[in-house]
C-alpha distance (Angstrom), angle and dihedral (degrees) to the residues before:
residue distance angle dihedral
M1 . . .
K2 3.78 . .
F3 3.81 131.2 .
N4 3.77 144.5 146.1
Y5 3.76 120.8 -131.9
N6 3.79 123.1 -166.8
L7 3.78 120.3 179.4
P8 3.80 107.9 164.6
V9 3.78 105.6 -155.3
N10 3.77 126.7 159.8
L11 3.82 107.5 -158.9
V12 3.81 114.2 -168.3
F13 3.75 112.5 -173.4
G14 3.81 137.2 168.4
R15 3.79 146.2 79.5
G16 3.80 112.2 -57.6
R17 3.81 95.6 9.0
V18 3.77 92.1 119.0
T19 3.84 85.5 87.0
E20 3.77 87.9 69.2
V21 3.86 94.7 62.0
G22 3.79 92.6 95.0
E23 3.77 95.3 51.9
I24 3.83 92.3 44.7
T25 3.82 95.1 44.9
S26 3.81 94.8 46.4
A27 3.76 89.4 70.1
Y28 3.88 88.6 66.2
G29 3.78 104.6 43.1
K30 3.78 152.1 -25.3
K31 3.83 102.4 -111.4
A32 3.79 125.1 40.2
L33 3.75 129.7 -155.5
I34 3.80 108.6 -151.8
V35 3.82 108.1 -149.7
T36 3.83 112.0 -159.7
G37 3.76 144.8 136.2
K38 3.78 130.2 -89.8
N39 3.80 103.9 -96.8
S40 3.84 127.4 2.1
T41 3.83 100.5 65.0
K42 3.80 88.7 49.7
K43 3.81 96.0 46.1
S44 3.83 92.6 46.0
G45 3.85 92.7 47.5
L46 3.76 91.4 -122.7
L47 3.81 94.2 120.5
D48 3.82 89.5 54.6
K49 3.82 92.0 48.1
V50 3.81 92.9 50.4
T51 3.79 92.7 44.1
A52 3.80 91.5 51.5
A53 3.82 92.4 46.6
L54 3.83 90.7 50.9
E55 3.82 93.3 47.6
A56 3.82 92.4 45.2
A57 3.85 87.9 57.4
G58 3.80 89.6 53.3
L59 3.82 99.0 -102.9
G60 3.79 123.9 137.5
V61 3.83 114.0 -127.5
A62 3.75 135.3 -147.1
V63 3.83 122.5 177.0
F64 3.81 128.4 -141.7
D65 3.82 105.6 -171.4
K66 3.82 102.4 165.2
V67 3.86 99.9 98.4
S68 3.81 116.6 124.5
Q69 3.78 132.8 177.7
N70 3.77 112.2 -60.2
P71 3.81 94.5 7.2
L72 3.77 121.5 -142.4
T73 3.78 124.0 -124.0
T74 3.81 87.3 -113.9
T75 3.83 88.5 63.0
A76 3.81 90.2 53.5
E77 3.76 90.3 47.6
E78 3.85 91.0 51.4
G79 3.80 89.9 49.9
A80 3.81 92.0 50.0
A81 3.77 90.2 49.1
L82 3.80 89.8 52.9
A83 3.85 91.0 47.3
A84 3.85 88.6 54.6
Q85 3.80 93.3 44.2
E86 3.82 91.5 50.9
G87 3.81 95.6 41.4
C88 3.80 94.0 -119.4
D89 3.78 116.8 171.8
V90 3.83 100.0 179.4
I91 3.82 132.6 45.7
V92 3.78 124.2 -143.6
G93 3.81 114.4 -164.8
L94 3.78 110.4 -153.3
G95 3.80 115.1 -173.8
G96 3.78 143.2 24.4
G97 3.77 134.4 -38.2
S98 3.80 99.7 -58.0
I99 3.77 90.0 49.7
M100 3.82 91.5 49.9
D101 3.82 91.7 49.0
C102 3.81 91.5 49.8
A103 3.86 92.9 44.4
K104 3.84 89.3 53.7
A105 3.78 92.2 48.0
I106 3.84 90.5 47.9
A107 3.83 89.1 50.7
F108 3.79 91.2 49.2
L109 3.81 92.9 49.1
S110 3.78 92.2 45.0
K111 3.77 93.1 53.7
N112 3.80 95.6 42.4
D113 3.82 98.9 54.2
G114 3.72 95.0 -95.9
G115 3.85 94.4 -65.2
E116 3.76 114.6 170.1
L117 3.75 114.5 -92.7
Y118 3.76 96.4 -132.0
T119 3.83 93.1 52.1
S120 3.81 93.9 41.8
I121 3.82 97.7 55.4
E122 3.78 121.4 61.6
M123 3.85 116.3 -152.9
V124 3.80 115.3 -155.5
W125 3.80 126.4 -177.0
D126 3.77 111.6 -126.8
D127 3.84 107.1 -150.1
V128 3.81 92.7 -171.8
N129 3.81 96.1 57.0
N130 3.81 95.4 26.1
Q131 3.81 94.1 -127.7
I132 3.79 143.8 102.6
K133 3.78 116.7 -99.6
L134 3.81 120.8 -157.2
Y135 3.81 123.2 -146.2
G136 3.79 121.9 -173.0
I137 3.70 141.0 169.5
D138 3.77 107.9 -65.6
K139 3.78 101.7 -123.0
N140 3.78 125.8 115.8
Y141 3.77 128.9 -148.9
P142 3.80 121.4 -165.8
I143 3.77 114.6 -101.0
S144 3.76 133.4 174.5
T145 3.82 120.7 -166.1
I146 3.79 131.1 -159.0
D147 3.81 116.0 -169.6
L148 3.79 120.0 -148.0
F149 3.78 104.0 -123.3
G150 3.75 134.1 102.7
D151 3.77 125.0 0.2
N152 3.78 117.2 -32.7
């Protein structure tokens, strides 16, 4: 068996590294849409830290703070519409798993002309491996993610 595998991931980890989000994100765009939930990032001050770091790096910032647990496709569609309205060209996911899922969906929709998720992704049952495989439009949109655990 022979194959090549390329998964370009830049993992930045460590106490206080949230201050680097502006510098890192500025390589991907000029205006960021921060995708987050309704409360915890505001209460903890993390949203303010990330916003300040992005602005200090010269990026414009818009905030989409309507993500809840197990977000609906309509939430992602609303976020993508805001990204388009605000002229955002990079997505920053700020929160836990549901936030990351929604941020990725918003990035996908933003890059693929706002197409509907359920018509843009094809699900195919793989009998050999007994699993569902997903196939989507092959376009990438820059996305940064910041998980909510530990010290920032």
